C-alpha positions, 0 to 999 in steps of 0.5 A: 499499500502507498504512504505517499498522499498523492499515490494514495489518491492515484489508487482511489482514482484508478479504482473509481475509473475501473468501476466506471469503465466496467459499468460501461462495458456491461452496459454495451454487453447487455444491450448486444445480448438483447439485440441477439435475442430479439434478432433470434426471435425474428423481431427484425424492426425492434432488432433495427431499433435496438442496433441504433442503441448498440451503436450509440453506446459502443461509439461513446464507450470508444470515446471514453477509451473503454474500448479501442475505436477499431473494436467499436467499429468492428463489432457494429459492422459485425452486428449490422452484417448479421441483421442484414443476413437475417432479414 
């Protein structure tokens, strides 16, 4: 454990950021699962609306440096492709 005040503060900030990043990551993973479930059920109109939400959350996560921008683009591309092939 750190003894210096600034080091203790950095540890606290790191933990806070880790929890925030974890929450954002969990949020978009949950929406992706919801999209996949809706797509499997055959609700294409609803899946299209959920895909917009997925796109928004992934882009926001990439802007906040939770995930890399190319990872976000790759996930969006793959999900869009799955939706288009299912229709």
